[in-house]
C-alpha positions, 0 to 999 in steps of 0.5 A, a space after each residue: 447856234 451850232 454850225 450844223 444848225 446854222 447850215 440847216 437853217 440857212 444853207 440848203 433849200 428845203 425839198 421833199 425827197 423822203 417819199 419821192 422816188 422817180 416822181 412816184 410816192 412810195 408807201 409802206 411795202 413799196 406801193 407806188 402812189 401819187 407824186 409828192 408835188 405839194 410845196 414844203 415849208 422853207 427855212 431859207 432866210 428864217 431868223 434863228 428861233 423863227 418859223 419858216 415863212 408862213 402862208 399868206 395870212 399866217 399859219 392858221 390855228 388847228 383845233 386847240 393849237 394856236 397859230 403860234 403853236 402851229 408855227 413851232 410845229 412848222 419848224 419841227 416838220 421843216 427840219 425833219 424834211 430837210 434832214 430827210 427824216 420819213 414822215 412818221 418822224 415828223 408826227 413823233 416829233 410834233 407829238 413829243 413837243 406837244 407833250 413836253 412844252 405844248 409847242 411853246 418855246 419856253 426858257 424854263 421847265 422841270 429842273 434845267 430843261 428848256 425849249 420845245 422839247 424840254 431838253 436838258 443842258 446837264 444831260 448833254 443836249 446842248 447849251 441853254 442858248 442852243 436849245 432855245 433855238 427850235 431848229 437846233 432842238 428839233 435837229 437834236 431830237 431827230 438825231 437821237 430818234 434815228 438811232 433808235 432801232 426800228 423806230 418807225 415800227 414802234 408805237 409813237 409813245 415808245 419811240 418818243 420815250 426812247 429819245 426823251 426818257 420822260 418820267 411819264 412815258 405813256 403821256 405822248 400817245 394822246 397827242 398822236 391824233 393832233 400831230 396827225 392833224 397839224 403835220 399836213 397843214 404845215 408840210 404841204 402834203 395831204 393827210 392821205 398822202 402822208 399816211 401812205 408815206 408812213 406818217 401814221 406808222 407801218 401797216 402789215 397784214 393781220 393774217 395771211 389767207 384768202 378773202 372768203 367773204 368781202 365787205 358789204 357784199 350783195 349777199 351780206 350788206 351789213 358785213 362791216 369787214 372782210 373774212 380772212 380764211 386763215 387756219 385755226 391757231 394762226 397768229 393774228 397780228 396788229 395791222 399797225 401801231 396803236 393802243 388797244 381800246 377794247 378786249 371783249 367777249 361779245 356773244 349772245 346768249 352770253 351763256 354760250 361763252 367765247 372759249 368754244 366755237 360759236 354757231 352761225 345760227 344759234 349765237 350772234 356777236 364777234 366772239 373774242 375780239 380786239 379793237 386798236 386805235 391808230 393815228 389819224 382816227 383809224 380803228 381796226 377790229 379783229 374778231 372770232 379769236 379762239 381764246 382770250 386775246 394776248 393783249 389788254 385794254 390800254 396796252 400800246 402795240 407795235 405793227 405786227 405784234 401778236 394779238 391772239 389766235 384765229 378761231 371760230 368764237 361768236 357768230 361764225 361757221 368756221 375758223 377765220 379772222 373777221 377784220 374791220 377798218 373804221 375811220 374817224 375814230 368811229 368804232 360803229 358801222 357808220 365809220 366802217 370802210 373796205 379793208 381790202 382797199 384801205 390796206 392796199 393803199 397803205 402798202 399791205 394788201 390782204 390775200 394769201 400771196 401778199 407780204 404779211 406780218 413783219 
């Protein structure tokens, strides 16, 4: 094991300082939130290749991941904390190890790859013995990740691929929800607080403009989002990194079509719209686009990436962006939550005078 890895393992007490400034937790955009007070896993006194000291009773299984696999995730997160890597990096690292080794510290793999991240000695990652030490392997992963420009703003699979150079570059994305479930268990930080710290990725306004109709108001109790009064032709941006899961023309009667303005009385539906699935089961929806969206289903997008332009297709009385946020991976009305509250808590408040669109 290298001197650097040994120092990470035994020389310094693990503390959480990535999100805490003056006792306050800073989310994306600088919004002060609750203090980071929960304990983190500790590497102090751990033997090489062993997990941090587990809680009483051991690390619990999380979903399909066994206690042994969760213990390896705990090492990855603890190294990230010790190196002051932001929480988004912990999620990327854990998801990468899920894909590469199923969170198993294996001595063999494709060609000469070994360890949690299946790093290759022949590619300069280290000796086989070093790479079989999870602390060293995680340190190597984070060191390379931090060199990737704007890595926190990239979709998880793009950031992971920039480090790993895998033959299957799209394979990492499917593990993001599981990584978001495990990281809170082993970091000692609640999932909502981690999201505010940026673990789910950077959030930004989809478009700038006044809120002209709110979420489930008295007059519109079935309004599952908010209407942002942005002018026709305004670029609509992805609110956060994720995977495009729906690109559709939603209108009745179908003969009306979505390539022209809709009508508030004669037609129903969202017009041209896009759904994006984000980490942690969050879904965002963007309705009433003026023309066919610029993205396609299955495409991975970064925060702020253009999706289309503001229009008035579907059930609409004038140009605006209808923006929805859904929780629990639910694309239906039961999962809808107030976008104004959600975006404010994630450091990207909606409104004409707020920070918009990275």
